[in-house]
C-alpha positions in Angstrom: 22.2 7.1 23.0 24.7 6.0 25.6 24.3 2.9 27.8 23.7 5.1 30.9 20.9 7.0 29.2 19.3 3.7 28.2 19.5 2.3 31.7 17.8 5.5 33.1 15.0 5.3 30.6 14.3 1.6 31.3 14.3 2.3 35.0 11.9 5.1 34.5 9.6 3.0 32.4 9.7 0.2 35.0 8.8 2.5 37.8 5.9 3.9 35.8 4.6 0.4 35.2 4.8 -0.5 38.9 3.1 2.7 39.9 0.3 2.0 37.4 -0.2 -1.5 38.8 -0.3 -0.1 42.3 -3.0 2.3 41.4 -5.0 -0.4 39.7 -4.7 -2.7 42.7 -5.7 0.1 45.1 -8.7 0.8 43.0 -9.7 -2.9 43.1 -9.4 -2.9 46.9 -11.6 0.1 47.3 -14.2 -1.3 44.9 -14.2 -4.7 46.7 -14.4 -3.1 50.2 -17.2 -0.8 49.1 -19.2 -3.7 47.6 -18.7 -5.8 50.8 -19.8 -3.0 53.0 -22.9 -2.5 50.8 -23.8 -6.2 51.2 -23.3 -6.1 54.9 -25.5 -2.9 55.2 -28.2 -4.6 53.1 -28.1 -7.7 55.4 -28.4 -5.6 58.5 -31.3 -3.5 57.3 -33.1 -6.5 55.9 -33.3 -8.2 59.3 -36.4 -7.8 61.4 -35.8 -7.3 65.1 -38.2 -9.1 67.4 -38.8 -9.4 71.1 -36.4 -11.5 73.2 -38.1 -14.6 74.4 -37.4 -16.0 77.9 -35.6 -19.4 78.0 -37.8 -20.4 80.9 -41.6 -20.2 81.1 -41.7 -21.1 84.8 -43.2 -18.5 87.1 -41.0 -17.4 90.0 -42.4 -18.0 93.4 -41.9 -15.1 95.8 -41.6 -17.4 98.7 -37.9 -16.8 99.3 -35.6 -16.5 102.3 -35.1 -18.8 105.2 -37.0 -22.0 105.1 -39.5 -22.7 107.9 -37.8 -26.0 109.0 -34.6 -24.1 109.9 -34.2 -23.9 113.7 -35.4 -20.6 115.2 -31.9 -19.8 116.6 -30.6 -19.6 113.0 -33.3 -16.9 112.1 -32.4 -14.8 115.1 -30.4 -11.6 114.7 -28.0 -12.9 117.4 -27.0 -16.0 115.4 -23.5 -17.1 116.1 -20.9 -18.5 113.7 -20.9 -21.8 115.6 -24.7 -22.1 115.0 -24.2 -21.9 111.2 -21.3 -24.3 111.4 -23.3 -26.9 113.3 -26.2 -26.6 110.9 -24.3 -27.2 107.7 -21.5 -29.5 109.0 -23.8 -32.3 110.2 -22.9 -35.8 111.5 -23.5 -37.3 108.0 -20.7 -35.2 106.6 -18.3 -36.0 109.5 -19.1 -39.7 109.1 -18.3 -39.5 105.4 -14.9 -37.9 106.1 -14.1 -40.6 108.8 -15.1 -43.5 106.5 -13.2 -42.3 103.5 -10.1 -41.2 105.5 -9.9 -44.6 107.2 -10.5 -46.4 103.8 -7.7 -44.4 102.1 -5.3 -45.1 104.9 -6.0 -48.9 104.6 -5.5 -48.8 100.9 -2.2 -46.9 101.3 -0.9 -49.5 103.8 -1.8 -52.4 101.5 -0.3 -50.9 98.3 2.9 -49.3 99.6 6.1 -50.9 101.0 7.0 -49.0 104.2 10.1 -49.1 106.3 10.0 -50.0 109.9 10.7 -46.4 110.9 7.9 -45.0 108.8 5.4 -43.0 110.8 2.6 -44.2 108.6 2.8 -47.6 110.3 1.5 -45.9 113.4 -1.6 -44.8 111.7 -4.8 -46.1 113.3 -8.5 -45.5 112.4 -9.8 -42.1 113.3 -13.0 -41.5 115.3 -15.8 -39.0 115.3 -14.4 -37.1 118.3 -10.9 -37.0 116.8 -12.3 -35.7 113.4 -14.0 -32.8 115.2 -10.7 -32.0 116.8 -9.0 -32.0 113.5 -11.5 -29.6 112.0 -11.1 -27.4 115.1 -7.4 -27.2 114.5 -7.8 -26.4 110.8 -10.2 -23.5 111.6 -7.8 -22.3 114.3 -4.9 -22.3 111.8 -7.0 -20.2 109.4 -7.6 -17.6 112.1 -4.0 -17.6 113.5 -1.7 -18.0 110.6 2.0 -18.9 111.0 4.8 -19.3 108.4 5.1 -23.1 109.0 2.8 -25.8 110.4 5.5 -26.9 112.8 5.3 -23.5 114.5 1.9 -24.4 116.0 3.7 -27.0 118.1 6.7 -24.9 118.9 8.0 -24.6 122.4 9.0 -21.0 121.7 6.8 -18.4 123.5 6.7 -16.4 120.2 4.8 -19.2 118.3 3.4 -21.5 121.0 -0.3 -22.3 120.6 -1.6 -24.1 123.7 -5.1 -24.6 122.1 -3.7 -26.7 119.2 -0.9 -28.4 121.3 -3.5 -29.6 123.9 -5.9 -30.8 121.2 -3.7 -33.1 119.1 0.0 -34.0 118.6 1.8 -32.8 115.5 2.5 -36.3 114.2 -1.1 -37.4 114.5 -2.3 -34.2 112.8 0.1 -34.7 109.9 -1.0 -38.3 109.5 -4.7 -37.4 109.4 -4.1 -34.7 106.8 -2.1 -37.1 104.7 -5.1 -39.5 104.4 -7.8 -36.9 104.6 -10.4 -38.0 102.0 -14.0 -37.6 100.8 -14.4 -40.4 98.3 -13.2 -43.9 97.4 -10.5 -43.7 94.8 -11.2 -47.3 93.6 -14.8 -46.6 92.6 -14.5 -43.4 90.6 -12.3 -42.1 87.8 -11.2 -38.6 86.8 -12.5 -39.0 83.2 -16.1 -39.2 84.6 -16.0 -36.1 86.7 -13.2 -33.7 87.3 -14.5 -33.1 90.8 -15.0 -36.8 91.7 -12.7 -36.6 94.7 -15.0 -33.9 96.2 -18.4 -35.0 94.8 -19.7 -36.9 97.9 -19.0 -33.9 100.1 -20.4 -31.4 97.6 -23.6 -33.4 97.2 -24.2 -33.3 101.0 -23.4 -29.6 101.3 -25.6 -28.7 98.4 -28.5 -30.6 99.9 -27.9 -28.8 103.2 -27.8 -25.4 101.5 -31.1 -26.0 99.8 -32.7 -27.0 103.1 -31.8 -23.6 104.6 -32.5 -20.9 102.1 -34.5 -20.1 98.9 -32.7 -17.5 96.8 -34.4 -14.7 94.8 -35.3 -14.6 91.1 -32.0 -13.0 90.0 -28.7 -14.2 91.3 -25.4 -12.7 90.2 -22.4 -15.0 90.5 -19.5 -13.0 89.0 -16.7 -12.8 91.5 -13.9 -15.2 92.3 -14.1 -16.1 96.0 -10.5 -17.4 96.2 -7.7 -15.8 94.1 -6.4 -18.2 91.4 -3.9 -17.5 88.7 -3.2 -21.1 87.6 -4.8 -23.0 84.8 -8.0 -24.7 85.8 -11.0 -25.7 83.6 -13.5 -25.0 86.4 -13.2 -22.1 88.8 -15.6 -19.6 90.5 
């Protein structure tokens, strides 16, 4: 027998052995898969299905809707947006913003070295009347949107906004926004609550919401109110 014939015969025998091993392995897989499926089927059929128990045994009160203490004008069909605004944005909330904004401005002046030309040195404590003006401007900017904030104080007839320009100067507006605050940074830490900078405001708003309306038994909260594509651990 020649060397070529010997190589061909050995190659044939090797291929036959490999094919045999493949068949054995495939058979083992089918047997294993079949036995696993049988065990899973047995587990499923052996389970006894029962009734789903409610997590809460409290009975729902059908006394829902607007609370009686709410002013009558808020229950009227002719309610205006300003009525809702004045009911929820109360003086306690405005005073909170004033107090923490002034506090943060003082802390910034004490901890930062500023040049003589810095506009921050011109910062003075804000007042209740001025804070109402600031909120008015913010709402107005939401209704009439422009590419840049500076445009609201532009002298151009294309962008000029007399309402905002007559309410507050641009420099003062920017200073107030820079120090706009709802909490004392020196008293709270981010590791305690990720919303610690907003918590005082949220607590007041939630209490106000509860004082106005009692929701129904089933509430669906499943839609994002504000589009957000970034990474955030909490979002609605």
